[in-house]
N, C-alpha and C positions, 0 to 999 in steps of 0.2 A: 546494317544489322552493326551493332557493335562487336569490338572485337573482346575475346572471352577468356585472354591470358592473365595467368595468375600473378595476382601481386604479391611480393614477399615485402611485408610489413615490418617496422621497425617502433617500439611506441612512442620515440617522443623526435623522430628526426626522420627525414627524407633517404630512401635508398639511394646507393649513389649513383645508378642508371634510373634515377627518376623521371627526364625527359623522354625515354625509352617509353616507360609505364605511363606517363601522361599521353603521351601521342596515341598508344594503344587503344586507350580510352575512348577516348575522343577524336579519334581519327575523321569520324563523319558525322560532325557536329551539326551540319544542316538536319539530317536526316534522322532525329533520336527516336525510336521507338518507346512509346509510354506504357506504364500499366494503369489503367484506369483506379478513382478510388476505392479506399476498400468499402462494400458493399456495406450496408446499413446493419449495424449491429442487434442480434436475436432478441427479441424481449425474455428478458428474464421471469422465470416460474413466478418471480414477486408479483412482478405487475399484474399478471393476468388473474388473479386471486381475487375475490372479491367475496364481499357477506350473502349475494346470493346464491353464492355456488351451493352443491348439497352439504347442509348440515353434517357434522362429525362431532364424534367427542370429542371434550374438549381438549385432551394430550393428545391426540391426533393432529387437531389443528394447529396446535402450539410444536408438531413438530412438522408442518407443512411449510414449506417445502424444503427444509432447511437439512431435516434429517434423516426423512425418511428415505428409503434408496431406491433404487429401479435394480433388479437382478440383470446383468450381462445375459447375451444372448449366445454364452457358450454353455456346457455342462458343469456340472459342481466339480470343485477341482478336489481331490485327494489332502487330506491333511499333511503329509510329508511335502508335496509338493508348496501348499499354502504355507509351510513353514518357511521355505528357503526362498518364497514369492514376498512373505514377512517381512524376512530381515530386509531383503532387499531395498522393499518401501521405507522400511525404517531408516537404515543407511542413506538414503535421500531424503529424508524428515529431520534427522539429525544433522545432514550437512548444513541446516538453515538455520540452525541453532547455536547459539551462543551460550553458555551456560558456565556459573562458575568451577575452577576447579576442584572442586571437592570429591571427587570418586576416589577409590583406595587406588588407580593407578594416576591419581589427578588430569584425567582426561575424560571418564568414560561419562556420559550422561546417564545422569541418575533413573532417570523416568524410563528409561526405554526397559528394563524387563517387568513395568505392571503394562505399557501401553501394545506391547507388540500381542499379546494375546486378543486383544481387541480388533488390531488390523488382519489376524490370522483369521478370526472370527469370519470377518469381513468377505476377505478373500476366497473362503470354504464357501460362501455362497453365491458368489461373482456379486456381491455389491459394491456401490461406491464408498471408498472410504472417508467416513467425515472428521472434519474438525471441527472446532471452534476457539474462537480469539475474541474477547472482552476489549473493545477499542476502539479509536479515533471518537471521542469524544463529543471534542468541539475544540476549535482555537484559545490560545494563552490569553486574557484578556490583557498584557501588556505589548502592546500592538506598538508602543515606540523603541524598544530593545531584542525583542525577541521571537517575534513573528509580523510578517506583513499586514496580513489583514484578519478578518471573520470567517473568511471562507474558505474551503479546501486549494491549495496551487501545486505546484511542481511534485511538493515534498509528497501530501498524498497520493500524485499521481502513481509516483514511484513508489511506494507502500503497497496499493493496490496489485502491480503490476507484479513486486517481488511475491503476491499471494499467488498470483494467477499460475505465476510461472513454479513455484511449489506443485502446482495440480498439476501442470502439464507433464512436468517433469516424473512425479508419480506415472500419471495415464502412458507416460513413452515406457514404460516398464511391466504397467499392469494396465488392462484395456477398460476397464470397469470405471477407472480412474478414481477422483477424489474431490472433494466441495471443500471449503473453507465457511464455515457461519460467522460472520462478523455480529456482534449483539453491542450494539453502538452505546455506550455508557454514560455518557455526557448528561443522563437525569439524576445520576448518584451524586452529582457532586457539583452543578452549574449553580445551585441556587447557593451555595457554601462559599463558593467565590465570586458570587456577586455578577456570573453571566446570565441573561433571559431566557427562559424558556423559550421563544421564540427564534434566538441566534441559533440554539444549538439544534432546533428543526431546521433551517437556512443552513447549516453545517451540513445535517444529516441528508439533506434534501440534493445538493448538488453533490454528493459522495455518490450517493443512487447514481445521478446521472451519467457521473465519470464512470461508472462501474459499465452501465447500458452504453454507452458512446465508446469504450472498447471493446465491447463482445465480450465479458467477461462472464460468463454464464458458470462458472464454476465459483462465482464467488457471489453468495447471497446474504442478507441483511434481516435483523429482526429488530423489537424495539422491548424497552421493558415492558410497556404495558402490553403488550401482544406475548410477553412469555408470564406476566403474571394472569393472562385471560381478561382485562380488563379492556381491550378492545381486541376488532377481531377481523378488520380487514387487514389487506398487505399495504396500502396507500393508506395514508393519512392528512387532512390540509392541517395548514398551520392553526386554524384555528380551533380544529377538534382536539390537536396535540396540544396546546397550550392549556387547552379545558382537563386534561385530563392529568395533566404531571405534578398537582399537589397530590392528585389521590394515587398516585403510582407511586411516591416514594412512600406517603404512609403505608400502601398493602404491603410495600418489598419489607417496610419495616415489621410491619404488625405481623406479619407469615416467616421470615426469616431471619427479626433479631433473637440473638440468643438473652434469655433472662437472667441478668446478673452479670453481664457483659461486661468486664473490666479492661480495658484496652490497655492500661498502663502493664498489667500482668500479663496480657495476651502476647504484648510485643517482647516484651521477657524472652518467651517461650517457644515464639514464631519466628525464624531466623528470614525466612524470604518476608514477611507482613513488616519486619525491622527495616530490611534494606528497603522497601516500598514508601516506608515512614520518611525513613532519612532523605529520599531524593525528594518527596513533598514538600516536607520541611525545608531542601535548598531551594528548590526552583520556587517555589512561593513567595519567599521573602523578597526573590525582585517581581513577581506576577502580581503580587496582592496592593503594591504601592500605584497602582491606575485601578484598583478596583472600591467600590462603593463598602464594601464592608470592612473598611478600616478606616476610612476618612476621618472615623469621632479616635483614632489612636492617639494621645496627647504626647506621645514620644516614643523613641525607639526601644526602651524598654518593653511599654505596651505593643507594641506593633510587634515585637517579636515573640511575646504572649500569646498574643493573638493569633497568629500564623502558626504554634505547635497547637494551638485548641482547635483549628481547622483542618489541619495535618490530620489528628487524632481522629476527628467525626469524619475527615475522607474513610478513614481505615475503617471506622466500624460500617459504614456504608459500602465498603470492598469487600469487606466479611461475607455482609446479609447478600451481594449482588454474586457474589462467588458461588453461593451456596444453593440460590436462584440457578444459576450455570451448571452446576453439577447437577442438580435432580431434572433439569429439563436436556442436559446433552450428557447421560453417565456414560455412554461407550465411545464418546468422541475423543479423536484427541486434543487434547488440552492445550494453546497455543499462549503465548503470554508475550507483553511486548515489553515488560520490567525481567531486570537483572535476577534472575535467582538459582537456586542450587541446582534447580533441574528435578527432583524428586517428585512434584507432582506435575509438572507443566512443560515443555520445552518453551523458554526463552527465546524470540525468535526477533532479530531487529529488522526494521522494515527499510533501513537504506544502510547497510554497513559499512563500518570504517574500519580502516586497517588496525588500527590499534585502540579501539574503544568501542562499546558496544554499540552505539549511535544513539543520537539524540531521536525523540519520537518526531514526525511530523508537525504536528499541534503544540509543539516547544521550540520549533526551530526554523530556521531557512534553509534552502540549498542553493549554494554554490556550483556552477558547472564548468570545467576547466577544458580548455580548448580539442582537449582528445577525449569528452564526454563522460568524465569519470563525477563521482558527486561528493559534496565534503558539505556535512551537516554542521552548523552553528547558528549562534542567534543573529539574529538580524544586526545588530550592533558592532557585530564581530564583522561580518562582509562590508556593511557598509562603511567603517574607518577603514577597509584595505583597498587603496588604490589601484590596487590590480583587475577589481570588480565592479561590473556596473547592472545596474538594476534594468530588467524585462519585462516588459508589460503584457499580458494575453487580455484581448479584447478591455481594455480601459482597469485591466485588476493587476498590482503588483504579484508576481508569477515566480518569479527565479531572480538570480543573481549568475551572470556569467562573467569567465574570463575576457576582458578586452583583447582582443586580438583583431587583426584586419583580415582573417581569415573569415568571420563574421559580417566583414563590410563591403557589399557587393555591390557595383554603381552599374552594370548594364541592366539587369533585372531585378525588379520587387520582388524580394524572397522574404518569407522567412523561416526559423530555424526552429525546430523541434528535438528535444531533448528525452530517448526515452532508455529506460531500464537495459543496461549491459553494453552502455556505450554503444547504442543504432541511434543516428541521425536520418532525420525527416527532413529535407527543403522543399518549403510548396515555393513553386513559384507564380505569382500572381498574374504575371505579363502574358504566360501561353494560352491558349487559343482553343485548346482543347483537355479533357479529362485524360492525361498522359504521363507518365512516368516511367522511368527506368530504374530500378536497383542494382547496386553493386555489393555483394556479400564479400566484405572483409575477409573473413575468416578463411576464404578459399581463393579469392579471388574472383570468383564468375561472376559475371555481369547478366543480367536478364530483363527480357521486355514482357508483353502481357500477350503478345501472340493477337495483337489488336491492329487496327489499321496507324500505318505511320503517317507523322505530317509533320511539315517544317513548323518547328518550333522558336520562342519568342529565343533568337540568337544572343547567346553569351557572348561577350568579349573573352579576351585571349587572357586578363588578369584574373578576368572569374573563374574559366576554366583550369585556370592553373590552381585558387580556391579550392574549386571543387574537387580536382585532384586530391590535394595534400589534406584535405578533409575527410578524402576516402580512405588515404595510407593512415591517418590515425585514429577513428571510427572500428569498431567491426564491421558495421553494415552501413550503407550509405543510400536513402532515397529520394530522388531527385523526383517531385510529383508538381501537379499542376490543378487549378481546381475551377478551372473556366471551361 
C-alpha cells in the first residue's frame, strides 16, 4: 500500500525535503495498487429520445430534455430559505463570469438582480436550475494561423469541463443541481464565412461525443432546426442535417427577423452588440483570407469592405437567433461567450486567462505549461514560440505543450492527458492490468481502488522522479493503465 503522507506543494519548485516525499510516495514501487478505468459514461437523455416516442405538444418537445426539470425528492422550500439559497447559487454563477466594469461600484454584475428571481423560483419548487449558452459553432476556417484543425480539440474539452464544473459547484450547495443547454449556433454564420454545412455537423457531432465520453450529463445540446420545430429527433445524420440547413436559416429569418431592421442604427444603440460586431470585424480580417467568400476581392480596400458587410450580416443573424433562444428558454440563466456589460446575460469565458477575457476554443489553440495551466493564443503564436511542441491525439493535432523532460519517459510507454483545473492523467500502455493510483495534490492523499494489486510495469528511477515532480506541480495526478 502506498504511503499517504501529505505533500507540501509549491507552485513552481520542489520542497527542500523533496527526496523524502518522493521516497514516501513510491516506497513500494514493485506493488502498486491501481484503480480501474472510469466506467462508461451514462447515456445522455438526448441520445435516447427519438421520433418514435410518445408525441407531445411542439412546445414541450422543444423543451425536452433541455429545459423541463425534474423535482428533487425533498419537500418544497419556504420562500425565505429559497431566497438565501438563491443568493448562494448566484454567488457561484457570478464567480464564473467576467463582465465589463460598468456597475455603480465598478464591479457588480448588472444582470444579477433580474436573474436571481428565476433561480429562486426553481429552488422553491426543488427543480433543476437551467442555463442556456449559444456557442460552439464550428472551428475558424483559418487553419493556417489560428486553429489546429476542423474538429474540436483540447480547447473544447476544457470549455465543456468548465461548464460541467459550474453545474457541479451549484449541485454542491443545491442538491437538485443545474444544467447547461448548449444551443449550437454554427448554422447562423457558416454560410456567411464560407464553411460548409457538413463541416458544422462534423464539429457538433464530435462535441457531443466528447460530452458523452466525459459523462457530462448536466450538459445538453440543441440545434436550430430543433428549436424551430422543423426536425423532431434528438439525433440527426449528416445527410439529413445538410438537407435542412437552408430551410432552417430561411425559417429563422422569416419568423424572427425584424421588419425594417437597420443594423447600423441598431449598433449605435446597443453597446453589447457593438462589442460583438467590433470583435467580428477584427477576427474575420484574418479568418476570411482563407475563405472562398473573399477570393474575388480585387484589393485590400474591397477586402475590408467585404469583411464589414459580413460582420454586419452576422449581427443580423445573431439578433434573430437570440430572440429565438429567448422565446424558447425564457426562464433560463443566459450565458454568453462574448464580453458584455452583463445586463442581460453572464459573460462566461470558457478557458479563463489571468488578464483577459480569453479567446474562444474555436478561434484559438491551447498551450499547456509544465504545471498544467492553460494559455490560449492563435496557432501561429504558439507555433513560433520555441518553448512549445505540438501534441497529437488519435492522429489529430490537439494542443501545444511546454517542452520539458518531465514529459519524456524512457522506461514506459506513457501518454499525458491534461484536464481542467490542473489535473493530470498519465496512461501507462505497458501495464498489464486495468489499474491506477491517484495522488490528490491538494491534500497529499494517495488512494487506491480497493482492487487486487499486481506487479505493474516497473518504472525506472528517473521516471519515478519525474512522476513525483509532476505530482507536486499539479493539483492531482492519476497514473493509469489501459490494458
